[in-house]
C-alpha positions as CSV (number, residue, x, y, z in Angstrom):
1,M,9.9,7.2,-22.5
2,A,8.3,8.5,-25.6
3,D,6.1,5.7,-26.7
4,A,2.3,5.7,-25.5
5,S,-0.1,2.9,-24.4
6,E,-3.4,2.5,-26.2
7,A,-5.0,1.2,-22.8
8,G,-7.2,4.1,-21.4
9,C,-7.0,5.7,-18.1
10,P,-8.9,3.8,-15.4
11,V,-9.7,7.1,-13.6
12,C,-10.8,9.7,-16.3
13,G,-11.1,7.4,-19.4
14,A,-8.6,9.3,-21.5
15,Q,-7.7,7.0,-24.4
16,V,-3.9,7.4,-24.5
17,M,-1.4,7.2,-21.8
18,E,2.3,7.3,-21.8
19,T,4.5,4.6,-20.7
20,V,6.9,6.1,-18.0
21,H,8.3,2.7,-16.7
22,D,8.9,-0.9,-18.1
23,S,11.1,-3.0,-15.8
24,K,11.9,-5.4,-18.8
25,T,12.2,-8.2,-16.4
26,G,10.8,-11.7,-16.4
27,T,9.4,-11.5,-12.7
28,S,8.2,-8.8,-10.4
29,L,7.4,-8.5,-6.8
30,S,3.9,-8.2,-5.0
31,S,3.2,-6.2,-1.9
32,L,3.3,-9.4,0.0
33,C,6.9,-10.0,-1.5
34,Q,5.8,-12.8,-3.7
35,I,7.9,-13.3,-6.9
36,L,5.3,-13.2,-9.9
37,P,5.9,-13.6,-13.5
38,G,5.9,-10.4,-15.8
39,A,7.5,-7.0,-16.0
40,K,6.2,-4.0,-14.1
41,I,4.6,-1.4,-16.4
42,V,3.5,2.0,-15.3
43,R,1.5,4.5,-17.7
44,F,1.0,8.2,-17.0
45,C,-2.4,10.1,-17.9
46,N,-1.7,13.6,-18.8
47,A,-5.3,14.4,-18.6
48,C,-5.8,13.7,-14.9
49,G,-2.3,12.9,-13.5
50,H,-3.0,9.3,-12.7
51,L,-0.3,6.5,-12.8
52,A,-1.6,3.1,-13.8
53,G,0.2,-0.2,-13.3
54,N,-0.4,-3.3,-15.4
55,G,-1.1,-5.8,-12.5
56,V,-1.1,-9.5,-12.0
57,A,-2.4,-12.1,-14.2
58,D,-5.8,-13.6,-13.1
59,A,-6.3,-10.8,-10.5
60,Q,-9.6,-12.4,-9.3
61,S,-7.9,-15.8,-8.5
62,F,-4.9,-14.0,-7.0
63,Y,-7.1,-12.0,-4.5
64,E,-9.3,-15.1,-3.7
65,T,-6.6,-17.4,-2.8
66,D,-3.1,-16.0,-3.0
67,Y,-3.3,-12.6,-1.4
68,R,-3.0,-13.9,2.3
69,I,-2.4,-10.7,4.2
70,L,-1.6,-11.0,8.0
71,I,-4.1,-13.9,8.3
72,E,-1.8,-16.2,10.6
73,D,-2.9,-14.3,13.8
74,E,-5.8,-11.9,14.7
75,D,-3.4,-9.6,16.3
76,E,-0.6,-9.7,13.5
77,D,0.0,-6.3,12.3
78,Q,2.6,-4.1,10.4
79,I,4.8,-1.5,12.3
80,Y,4.2,2.0,11.2
81,E,7.0,3.5,13.4
82,T,8.7,3.2,16.9
83,R,8.5,5.8,19.5
84,D,10.7,5.5,22.5
85,D,11.1,1.8,21.8
86,R,7.3,1.5,21.7
87,I,5.9,-0.1,18.5
88,V,3.1,1.9,16.8
89,T,1.2,-0.5,14.5
90,R,-0.3,0.5,11.2
91,T,-3.7,0.0,12.5
92,D,-3.1,2.2,15.8
93,H,-2.0,5.0,13.4
94,Q,-5.0,4.6,11.2
95,M,-7.3,4.6,14.2
96,A,-5.9,7.9,15.4
97,L,-6.6,9.6,12.0
98,V,-10.1,8.1,11.9
99,L,-10.8,9.7,15.4
100,D,-9.2,12.9,14.2
101,K,-10.8,13.5,11.0
102,V,-14.3,11.6,11.3
103,T,-17.3,12.6,13.7
104,L,-19.8,9.7,14.0
105,E,-23.1,10.0,15.8
106,P,-24.2,7.3,18.2
107,G,-25.4,4.2,16.1
108,S,-23.9,5.3,12.7
109,H,-23.9,2.8,9.9
110,V,-20.2,2.1,8.9
111,L,-18.7,-0.1,6.0
112,D,-15.1,-1.2,5.7
113,Y,-14.6,-1.5,2.0
114,G,-11.9,-3.8,1.0
115,C,-11.6,-4.9,4.8
116,A,-9.3,-8.0,4.6
117,K,-9.4,-9.5,8.1
118,A,-11.2,-6.5,9.4
119,A,-8.5,-5.4,11.8
120,M,-9.6,-1.7,11.7
121,A,-13.3,-2.5,12.0
122,R,-12.4,-4.4,15.1
123,K,-10.5,-1.5,16.5
124,L,-13.4,0.8,15.6
125,L,-15.8,-1.5,17.4
126,D,-13.6,-1.8,20.4
127,A,-13.7,2.1,20.7
128,R,-17.3,2.4,19.5
129,P,-19.4,-0.6,20.2
130,D,-22.5,1.3,19.2
131,L,-21.5,1.5,15.5
132,K,-23.5,-0.7,13.0
133,M,-20.4,-2.1,11.4
134,H,-20.5,-3.9,8.0
135,L,-17.8,-5.7,6.0
136,F,-17.0,-6.0,2.3
137,D,-14.0,-7.7,0.4
138,V,-13.4,-9.6,-2.7
139,S,-12.1,-12.8,-0.9
140,Q,-14.0,-15.4,1.3
141,M,-10.6,-16.4,3.2
142,Y,-11.3,-13.6,5.8
143,E,-14.9,-14.7,6.8
144,N,-13.8,-16.6,9.9
145,F,-12.5,-13.2,11.3
146,W,-15.7,-11.4,10.4
147,D,-17.7,-14.0,12.1
148,R,-16.2,-12.9,15.4
149,L,-17.1,-9.3,14.8
150,V,-20.6,-9.0,12.9
151,A,-23.6,-11.0,11.9
152,K,-23.7,-12.7,8.4
153,D,-26.2,-10.1,7.1
154,R,-23.5,-7.5,7.6
155,Q,-21.0,-9.2,5.6
156,A,-20.5,-9.1,1.7
157,V,-18.1,-10.7,-0.7
158,H,-17.5,-9.6,-4.3
159,R,-21.1,-7.8,-4.3
160,T,-22.9,-5.8,-1.8
161,P,-26.8,-6.5,-1.3
162,E,-29.1,-3.9,-3.0
163,A,-30.5,-3.2,0.6
164,W,-27.1,-1.5,1.5
165,D,-27.6,1.2,-1.1
166,G,-27.8,4.7,0.5
167,Q,-27.4,3.2,4.0
168,F,-23.9,4.4,5.3
169,D,-23.0,7.3,7.2
170,L,-19.1,6.5,6.7
171,I,-17.3,4.2,4.4
172,T,-13.7,3.5,5.2
173,S,-11.1,1.9,3.0
174,F,-7.5,1.3,4.0
175,F,-5.0,0.4,1.3
176,A,-7.5,-1.2,-1.0
177,F,-8.1,1.0,-3.9
178,E,-4.5,0.7,-5.2
179,H,-5.4,-2.9,-6.1
180,I,-8.7,-2.2,-7.9
181,D,-8.5,-2.4,-11.8
182,D,-11.6,-0.2,-12.2
183,P,-11.2,2.5,-9.6
184,A,-13.8,4.6,-11.1
185,G,-16.5,1.9,-11.1
186,A,-15.5,1.1,-7.4
187,M,-15.8,4.8,-6.4
188,A,-19.2,4.9,-8.0
189,H,-20.1,1.9,-6.0
190,V,-19.0,3.7,-2.7
191,A,-21.1,6.8,-3.6
192,R,-24.2,4.5,-4.3
193,L,-23.8,2.9,-0.8
194,L,-23.4,6.3,1.1
195,K,-26.2,8.3,2.5
196,S,-26.7,11.8,1.1
197,G,-24.0,13.7,3.1
198,G,-22.2,10.6,4.2
199,H,-18.5,10.6,4.2
200,L,-15.7,8.5,2.8
201,H,-12.4,8.1,4.7
202,M,-9.8,6.3,2.6
203,I,-6.0,5.8,2.8
204,V,-3.9,4.8,-0.3
205,P,-0.2,4.8,-0.9
206,D,1.7,8.0,-2.0
207,V,3.8,6.9,-4.7
208,F,6.1,9.8,-4.4
209,G,6.4,9.5,-0.7
210,N,7.0,5.7,-0.8
211,A,9.0,4.7,-3.8
212,A,8.2,0.9,-3.4
213,D,4.5,1.6,-4.5
214,F,5.8,2.5,-8.0
215,I,7.1,-1.1,-8.7
216,V,4.7,-3.4,-6.8
217,I,3.1,-5.6,-9.4
218,D,-0.2,-5.9,-7.8
219,H,-0.8,-2.1,-7.3
220,V,-2.6,-1.2,-10.4
221,N,-3.2,2.4,-9.3
222,H,-0.5,4.9,-8.1
223,F,-2.8,7.7,-7.0
224,T,-1.6,11.4,-7.2
225,R,-3.6,14.3,-5.7
226,P,-5.2,15.4,-9.1
227,S,-6.3,11.8,-10.0
228,L,-7.9,11.4,-6.6
229,I,-9.8,14.7,-6.8
230,R,-11.0,13.6,-10.2
231,L,-11.8,10.1,-9.1
232,L,-14.0,11.5,-6.2
233,A,-15.6,14.4,-8.2
234,D,-16.8,12.0,-11.1
235,A,-18.5,9.9,-8.5
236,G,-20.4,12.9,-6.8
237,L,-18.1,13.1,-3.6
238,G,-17.0,16.7,-3.0
239,E,-15.3,18.7,-0.2
240,A,-12.4,16.5,-0.6
241,E,-9.4,16.8,1.6
242,I,-6.2,15.0,0.4
243,D,-3.8,15.0,3.4
244,Q,-0.2,14.3,2.4
245,T,1.5,14.7,5.8
246,S,-0.4,12.7,8.5
247,Y,0.6,9.3,7.2
248,R,4.1,8.8,6.1
249,G,4.1,7.2,2.6
250,A,0.3,7.5,2.1
251,L,-2.5,9.8,1.1
252,V,-5.4,10.3,3.5
253,V,-8.7,11.1,1.8
254,T,-11.9,12.4,3.3
255,A,-14.9,13.3,1.2
256,R,-18.6,14.0,1.5
257,K,-21.4,12.7,-0.9
258,T,-22.8,15.8,-2.4
259,G,-24.3,14.1,-5.4
260,V,-22.8,16.7,-7.6
261,T,-20.6,15.2,-10.3
262,S,-17.8,17.2,-12.0
263,S,-15.2,16.1,-14.6
264,E,-13.6,19.5,-14.3
265,A,-12.3,18.9,-10.7
266,T,-8.8,18.2,-11.8
267,D,-6.0,20.3,-10.2
268,T,-4.1,20.8,-13.4
269,G,-1.5,22.8,-12.1
270,D,-0.1,19.8,-10.4
271,I,0.0,17.4,-13.3
272,S,2.7,19.0,-15.4
273,S,5.4,17.8,-13.1
274,I,4.0,14.2,-12.5
275,G,5.3,12.6,-15.5
276,E,8.7,13.9,-14.9
277,R,8.6,12.7,-11.2
278,A,7.4,9.3,-12.4
279,R,10.4,9.0,-14.8
280,A,12.8,9.8,-11.9
281,L,11.2,7.0,-9.9
282,S,11.8,4.7,-12.8
283,A,15.5,5.7,-13.1
284,F,15.8,5.3,-9.2
285,W,14.7,1.7,-9.3
286,T,17.0,0.9,-12.3
287,A,19.8,2.5,-10.6
288,A,19.1,0.7,-7.3
289,A,19.3,-2.7,-8.9
290,V,22.7,-1.8,-10.5
291,A,24.0,-0.5,-7.1
292,I,22.9,-3.7,-5.4
293,N,24.9,-5.6,-7.8
294,S,28.1,-3.5,-7.8
295,S,28.0,-3.5,-3.8
296,E,28.8,-7.2,-3.7
297,E,32.2,-8.6,-2.9
298,E,33.1,-12.4,-3.1
299,R,33.8,-12.9,0.5
300,D,30.7,-10.9,2.0
301,T,28.5,-12.3,4.7
302,A,25.4,-10.2,4.3
303,A,22.1,-9.2,6.3
304,I,19.1,-7.2,5.0
305,Y,17.5,-4.8,7.4
306,G,13.8,-5.0,6.6
307,S,11.8,-8.0,5.5
308,G,9.2,-6.0,3.7
309,F,9.2,-4.9,0.0
310,Y,12.4,-3.0,0.0
311,G,14.3,-6.0,1.7
312,A,12.6,-8.6,-0.9
313,F,13.8,-6.2,-3.7
314,I,17.4,-6.2,-2.6
315,Y,17.4,-9.9,-2.0
316,A,15.9,-10.5,-5.4
317,H,18.6,-8.4,-7.2
318,L,21.6,-9.9,-5.4
319,Q,23.9,-12.0,-7.5
320,R,24.8,-14.0,-4.5
321,P,21.7,-14.3,-2.4
322,G,23.1,-17.3,-0.6
323,A,25.5,-14.9,1.2
324,V,22.5,-13.4,3.2
325,A,22.6,-14.7,6.8
326,G,19.4,-13.3,7.6
327,F,16.8,-10.5,7.4
328,I,16.5,-8.0,10.3
329,D,13.2,-6.8,11.5
330,R,11.8,-5.2,14.5
331,S,8.2,-6.8,14.0
332,P,7.7,-9.4,16.7
333,W,5.1,-11.1,14.3
334,L,7.9,-11.6,11.7
335,Q,10.9,-12.5,13.9
336,G,11.4,-16.4,13.9
337,K,9.8,-16.8,10.5
338,K,11.7,-16.9,7.1
339,L,11.6,-14.9,3.9
340,F,12.9,-16.8,0.7
341,G,14.1,-19.4,3.2
342,V,16.2,-17.0,5.1
343,P,15.5,-16.5,8.8
344,I,14.0,-13.1,10.0
345,L,16.0,-12.0,13.2
346,A,15.6,-9.3,15.7
347,P,18.0,-6.2,15.2
348,E,20.1,-7.3,18.4
349,A,20.7,-10.7,16.8
350,L,22.7,-9.5,13.8
351,P,25.3,-12.3,13.3
352,E,28.9,-11.5,14.2
353,G,30.1,-12.6,11.0
354,V,28.2,-10.3,9.1
355,N,30.2,-7.4,7.2
356,I,27.6,-5.8,5.1
357,V,24.0,-4.7,5.9
358,Y,21.7,-3.6,3.2
359,A,19.0,-1.1,4.3
360,G,15.8,-2.6,3.0
361,L,13.7,0.4,4.1
362,N,11.9,3.4,2.6
363,P,14.9,5.5,1.7
364,A,13.2,8.5,3.4
365,I,13.6,6.9,6.8
366,A,16.3,4.3,6.4
367,P,19.3,6.4,7.7
368,G,17.7,7.3,10.9
369,I,16.6,3.6,11.7
370,I,20.0,2.1,10.6
371,E,22.1,4.6,12.5
372,A,20.1,4.0,15.7
373,Q,21.1,0.3,15.8
374,P,23.6,-1.0,18.4
375,W,25.9,-2.5,15.8
376,F,26.0,0.5,13.5
377,G,29.6,1.8,13.1
378,R,31.0,-1.6,14.1
379,D,34.6,-2.1,12.8
380,G,34.5,-3.6,9.2
381,L,30.6,-3.4,8.7
382,R,29.4,-1.6,5.4
383,I,26.0,-0.3,5.2
384,V,24.4,-0.1,1.7
385,Y,21.3,2.3,1.2
386,L,18.9,2.3,-1.5
387,Q,19.6,5.8,-3.0
């Protein structure tokens, strides 16, 4: 798209950003599969390579009351992958990465920034009860989970106490910064809380490794390697490692507080292709909606494999959503529940009458998962992929 937005870049402050995606729809999907009003718009900064989304209306209220992530059960989690029929949860994989990338001395002060129900803090304390764990988020709804882990003076909502400044050996942040409308201000906050020489370990979605990130309405930041480097450098965090391979569909960031700021720390060699790749993502999602519509036949009985964002996108774009007999999902925390009033079933429970299965999964892994199902190849069963 040739037009440009007057809103400035939330990472580097550049005054003009180019609009690379506008869904032009009346509604969009949140990361929790809520249907919310408004189109999804994405803008590109050709100064630092950042992609910025428009976000939800009244974000403060949304995160305080509506963004209820995995709070029905303390052990409820999301599936990262399955290995020999063993489920590996997202927190399992994140824990392995923390242990691999971070060295902590006994008694280290740790803050989980944007911690939600503090699932990762709980896992860290199980492994390292000597850690002085602290918790921070922008919603009070998780405090009953926090109270089981740490004392009240190690908890903060909306603002952190001045006494916390310069106190932390490590700050962790897991899938939080994509939701923050002022990432530069938040990263400066992180730097203020860290000790000199302290470390940040952060994970955010990789928009080019997980296409769903591009159109999630509550993700106001779609980080790229250059924009992350700039974000860290401006806050005085150096020695940055941006790992694009250890977590499928995500960027794993480690950096150290050096106190030296630099607005020149952008990898300009990577920026030139980002706008082009973003336009390709926009075209992918436009084509996906058309493909879903064109795949439908009058007598279909359908199922959607995946009750996460991709599955919700498919359901929202069907002309005959009433033809969906069920969502299929491996997650034991989701089976038996409903999404949009449709039951979520185990893969083995695919109804006999289903003649079309939509792969509501990251396109990068969808074929391997679908082809491993016991009903794959069943006579008369059509599979529709998002590609």
